[in-house]
C-alpha positions as CSV (number, residue, x, y, z in Angstrom):
1,M,101.1,-106.3,126.1
2,L,102.0,-110.0,126.3
3,A,104.2,-112.2,124.3
4,E,102.4,-114.9,122.4
5,S,103.9,-117.5,124.7
6,S,102.5,-115.9,127.9
7,S,100.0,-118.0,129.7
8,L,98.5,-118.9,133.0
9,S,97.9,-122.6,133.6
10,V,97.0,-125.1,136.3
11,H,97.9,-128.8,136.3
12,E,96.0,-131.4,138.4
13,L,95.2,-128.7,141.0
14,A,93.6,-129.7,144.2
15,C,92.3,-127.5,147.1
16,A,91.0,-128.4,150.6
17,R,89.5,-126.3,153.4
18,G,90.1,-128.0,156.6
19,D,89.1,-131.7,156.2
20,R,86.9,-130.8,153.2
21,L,88.2,-131.3,149.6
22,L,86.9,-128.4,147.5
23,F,88.1,-129.7,144.2
24,K,90.8,-131.8,142.6
25,G,92.2,-132.7,139.2
26,M,91.6,-129.1,137.9
27,N,93.3,-128.2,134.6
28,F,93.1,-125.2,132.4
29,T,95.3,-122.8,130.3
30,L,94.6,-119.1,129.8
31,K,96.3,-117.2,127.1
32,S,96.7,-113.6,126.0
33,G,93.3,-111.9,125.3
34,E,91.3,-114.5,127.1
35,L,88.9,-114.3,130.1
36,L,88.4,-117.2,132.5
37,L,85.0,-116.9,134.2
38,V,84.9,-118.9,137.4
39,Q,81.4,-119.7,138.7
40,G,79.9,-121.7,141.4
41,G,77.9,-121.6,144.6
42,N,78.9,-120.0,147.9
43,G,81.6,-122.1,149.7
44,Q,82.4,-124.2,146.6
45,G,86.0,-122.9,146.3
46,K,85.9,-119.9,143.9
47,T,87.8,-117.6,146.2
48,S,90.0,-120.4,147.3
49,L,91.0,-121.0,143.7
50,L,91.8,-117.3,143.2
51,R,94.0,-117.4,146.3
52,L,95.9,-120.3,144.8
53,L,96.3,-118.4,141.5
54,T,97.8,-115.4,143.3
55,G,100.2,-117.5,145.4
56,L,98.5,-116.4,148.6
57,A,97.6,-120.1,149.4
58,R,99.2,-123.4,148.8
59,A,97.5,-126.2,146.8
60,E,96.9,-129.7,148.2
61,D,98.2,-131.0,145.0
62,G,99.2,-129.8,141.5
63,E,100.7,-126.5,140.5
64,V,100.0,-123.1,139.1
65,C,102.3,-122.0,136.2
66,W,103.1,-118.7,134.5
67,C,104.6,-119.0,131.1
68,G,105.1,-122.7,131.7
69,Q,107.0,-122.4,135.0
70,P,105.7,-122.9,138.5
71,I,104.9,-119.5,140.1
72,A,106.6,-120.7,143.3
73,K,109.9,-120.6,141.4
74,Q,109.4,-117.1,139.9
75,R,107.4,-115.2,142.5
76,E,108.9,-111.7,141.9
77,I,108.4,-112.0,138.1
78,Y,104.9,-113.3,138.5
79,H,103.8,-110.8,141.0
80,G,105.0,-108.1,138.7
81,E,102.7,-109.4,136.0
82,M,99.6,-110.1,138.2
83,I,97.3,-107.9,140.3
84,Y,94.5,-109.1,142.5
85,L,91.3,-107.3,143.4
86,G,89.3,-109.1,146.1
87,H,86.0,-108.4,148.0
88,A,87.7,-105.7,150.0
89,N,88.7,-102.6,148.1
90,G,92.0,-102.1,150.0
91,V,91.3,-98.4,150.4
92,K,92.6,-96.5,153.4
93,D,89.8,-94.5,155.0
94,D,92.0,-91.5,156.1
95,L,93.7,-91.1,152.7
96,D,92.2,-89.3,149.7
97,P,92.1,-91.2,146.4
98,L,95.4,-89.9,145.1
99,E,97.1,-90.7,148.4
100,N,95.6,-94.2,148.3
101,L,97.0,-94.7,144.8
102,R,100.5,-93.6,145.9
103,F,100.3,-96.0,148.8
104,S,99.2,-98.8,146.6
105,A,102.0,-98.2,144.1
106,G,104.5,-98.3,147.0
107,L,103.2,-101.6,148.3
108,Q,103.5,-103.1,144.8
109,G,107.0,-101.6,144.3
110,R,105.8,-99.6,141.2
111,S,106.6,-96.0,140.3
112,F,103.9,-93.4,140.9
113,D,102.9,-90.7,138.4
114,P,100.5,-88.3,140.2
115,D,99.4,-86.7,136.9
116,R,98.5,-90.1,135.4
117,A,96.9,-91.2,138.7
118,A,94.7,-88.0,138.7
119,A,93.7,-88.5,135.1
120,T,92.8,-92.2,135.8
121,L,90.6,-91.1,138.7
122,Q,88.9,-88.5,136.5
123,R,88.3,-91.1,133.8
124,L,86.5,-93.2,136.4
125,G,84.2,-90.4,137.4
126,L,85.9,-89.3,140.6
127,S,86.9,-85.7,139.6
128,R,85.0,-84.2,142.5
129,C,86.4,-86.6,145.1
130,L,90.2,-86.1,144.6
131,D,90.7,-84.2,147.8
132,L,88.2,-86.0,150.0
133,P,89.2,-88.7,152.5
134,C,87.9,-92.0,151.3
135,R,85.9,-92.6,154.5
136,V,83.3,-90.2,153.1
137,L,83.0,-91.9,149.7
138,S,80.3,-94.3,148.8
139,F,81.1,-98.0,148.3
140,G,80.9,-97.5,144.5
141,Q,83.3,-94.6,144.7
142,R,85.7,-96.5,146.8
143,R,85.5,-99.4,144.3
144,R,86.4,-97.0,141.6
145,V,89.5,-95.9,143.6
146,A,90.5,-99.6,143.7
147,L,89.8,-99.9,139.9
148,A,92.2,-96.9,139.4
149,A,94.9,-98.8,141.2
150,L,94.1,-101.8,139.0
151,L,94.6,-99.8,135.8
152,L,97.7,-98.0,137.1
153,A,99.5,-101.3,138.0
154,G,100.1,-102.1,134.4
155,A,99.7,-105.8,135.1
156,S,99.2,-108.4,132.4
157,L,97.0,-110.7,134.5
158,W,94.0,-109.4,136.4
159,I,92.5,-111.7,139.1
160,L,89.1,-110.3,140.2
161,D,86.9,-111.7,142.9
162,E,83.3,-110.6,142.3
163,P,84.3,-107.3,140.8
164,L,80.7,-106.2,140.2
165,T,79.5,-106.5,143.8
166,G,78.0,-103.3,145.1
167,L,78.2,-101.4,141.8
168,D,75.3,-99.6,140.1
169,V,74.4,-100.1,136.5
170,H,76.8,-97.4,135.2
171,A,79.7,-98.7,137.2
172,V,79.0,-102.3,136.0
173,A,79.1,-101.0,132.4
174,L,82.4,-99.2,133.2
175,M,83.9,-102.4,134.7
176,E,82.8,-104.4,131.6
177,G,84.5,-101.8,129.4
178,L,87.7,-102.0,131.4
179,I,87.8,-105.7,131.1
180,R,87.2,-105.6,127.3
181,D,89.9,-103.0,126.8
182,H,92.4,-105.0,128.9
183,L,91.7,-108.2,126.9
184,N,91.8,-106.4,123.6
185,A,95.2,-105.0,124.5
186,G,96.4,-108.6,125.0
187,G,95.9,-108.9,128.8
188,M,94.3,-111.8,130.6
189,V,91.5,-111.9,133.2
190,V,90.4,-114.4,135.8
191,A,87.1,-113.4,137.4
192,T,84.4,-114.8,139.7
193,T,80.9,-113.5,139.4
194,H,77.3,-114.3,140.2
195,Q,76.1,-111.7,137.7
196,A,75.7,-111.8,134.0
197,L,78.4,-109.9,132.0
198,N,78.1,-108.1,128.7
199,L,81.4,-109.0,127.1
200,E,80.5,-109.3,123.4
201,G,83.4,-110.2,121.3
202,V,85.5,-111.5,124.2
203,A,87.1,-114.9,124.2
204,V,85.6,-116.5,127.3
205,Q,86.4,-119.8,129.1
206,R,84.0,-121.0,131.8
207,L,85.1,-122.9,134.8
208,L,82.3,-124.3,137.1
209,V,83.4,-125.0,140.7
210,G,80.7,-127.0,142.4
211,N,77.2,-127.4,141.1
212,V,75.2,-124.2,140.4
213,A,73.1,-122.7,137.5
214,I,75.2,-120.4,135.4
215,P,73.8,-117.0,134.4
216,E,73.7,-116.1,130.7
217,L,76.7,-114.3,129.1
218,S,75.5,-111.8,126.6
């Protein structure tokens, strides 16, 4: 999926919220096939870091680079390689799952294949929900619609903010499998989580933001 030279890196990154400095002097490099697990207490800057990595916020100092070049100088290229899944699923209540995926593809400027979209939804266990408006779906089902959009985007870099929140044990296992598959195919993942992940065989870097006990990674 990625060339060997592809990487996400930050250099002397600093982030503030109002008058409060959340972190400074942050450095890391993430390469093809690697997961960066960002952990820390509430309000310590995890989501703020992800917003910097997506380009949705500006750093106090330092820079975020994709393939060695600042993302600010190659926004279109970078946003074509990156997709972000936050706390909100970004699912429209009045649209059914397929319509949501069509809408998402349009926002991202990507082509839409209805047959592939339907197959992806079925793979994620939504076969009986294809014609239902998303307002009647459970949180977990709506999250699976968002995961379908993630898979269909074809992005190299996944940035995931608490992707396991609200998921039952089966959906958590599904999410773990999707992450493993993406990494094994040469993708990269940055994720925040309070929960332990079963990612055996995955190359994991840990980044602790703030001071908090870290759950075990099996």
